[in-house]
C-alpha positions as CSV (number, residue, x, y, z in Angstrom):
1,M,-7.1,7.7,19.6
2,A,-7.8,11.3,20.7
3,E,-4.3,11.7,22.1
4,A,-2.8,10.3,18.9
5,V,-4.8,12.7,16.7
6,E,-3.8,15.6,19.0
7,K,-0.1,14.7,18.7
8,A,-0.3,14.2,15.0
9,H,-1.8,17.7,14.6
10,A,0.9,19.2,16.8
11,V,3.7,17.7,14.7
12,Q,2.0,18.8,11.5
13,S,1.6,22.3,12.8
14,W,5.2,22.4,14.0
15,A,6.5,21.2,10.6
16,R,4.5,23.8,8.7
17,E,5.2,26.7,11.0
18,S,9.0,26.1,11.2
19,G,9.4,25.6,7.5
20,R,10.9,22.2,8.1
21,R,10.9,19.6,5.3
22,L,9.1,16.8,7.1
23,M,6.6,14.3,5.7
24,I,3.9,13.2,8.0
25,D,1.5,10.3,7.2
26,F,-1.0,9.8,10.0
27,R,-3.3,6.9,9.2
28,P,-5.4,5.6,12.1
29,H,-5.8,1.8,12.0
30,S,-4.0,1.2,8.8
31,H,-1.9,-1.6,7.4
32,H,-0.4,0.9,5.0
33,W,3.0,1.0,6.8
34,Q,3.3,-2.8,6.7
35,I,3.0,-3.0,2.9
36,M,5.0,0.2,2.3
37,R,7.9,-1.3,4.3
38,Q,7.9,-4.2,1.8
39,L,7.6,-1.9,-1.2
40,R,10.6,0.2,-0.2
41,T,12.9,-2.8,0.4
42,S,11.7,-5.0,-2.5
43,E,13.7,-5.2,-5.7
44,H,10.5,-5.1,-7.7
45,E,8.6,-2.6,-5.5
46,S,5.9,-5.1,-4.5
47,G,4.7,-6.9,-1.5
48,T,1.9,-8.8,0.1
49,L,-0.2,-8.5,3.2
50,D,-2.5,-11.0,4.9
51,L,-5.6,-9.0,5.8
52,G,-8.2,-11.3,7.4
53,P,-8.8,-14.3,5.1
54,A,-7.3,-12.4,2.0
55,R,-3.8,-12.0,0.8
56,V,-3.4,-8.5,-0.7
57,L,-0.9,-7.7,-3.4
58,C,0.5,-4.2,-3.7
59,A,2.9,-3.1,-6.4
60,M,4.2,0.3,-7.5
61,T,3.5,1.1,-11.1
62,T,3.8,4.0,-13.5
63,C,0.0,3.8,-14.0
64,G,-0.9,5.7,-10.8
65,D,-3.1,4.6,-7.9
66,G,-6.2,2.5,-8.6
67,C,-7.8,-0.9,-8.8
68,F,-7.0,-3.0,-11.9
69,P,-8.7,-6.0,-13.4
70,V,-7.2,-9.3,-12.2
71,S,-7.7,-12.8,-13.6
72,A,-6.3,-16.2,-12.7
73,D,-5.4,-19.2,-14.9
74,L,-6.3,-22.5,-13.3
75,D,-5.0,-26.0,-13.8
76,A,-7.3,-29.0,-14.3
77,A,-7.7,-29.4,-10.5
78,G,-8.7,-25.8,-10.1
79,G,-5.4,-24.6,-8.6
80,V,-4.0,-21.2,-9.5
81,V,-1.1,-21.5,-12.0
82,A,-0.9,-17.8,-13.1
83,V,-2.3,-14.4,-12.1
84,R,-2.7,-11.7,-14.6
85,V,-3.2,-8.0,-13.9
86,R,-4.3,-5.6,-16.7
87,F,-2.8,-2.1,-16.4
88,P,-4.1,0.8,-18.6
89,G,-2.2,1.1,-21.8
90,A,-0.6,-2.3,-21.5
């Protein structure tokens, strides 16, 4: 980890000092890149990620970053038939 941090700082410094237009996103132990790969290639800018026992949904919106209320509609047997996400202003 120490070596990775050192290299990330070196690349960031090189980019700043040289005036190069380079985006650096160093995130130790992150699944961010996995979901962003899906978002960038998805027609609807969305994707899912299995994280432990949970399936996480990520979607690009014009509402900005945040956590939004989610509810589920269930059938008579308790199975999920619809998922609703409430975005601000919607």
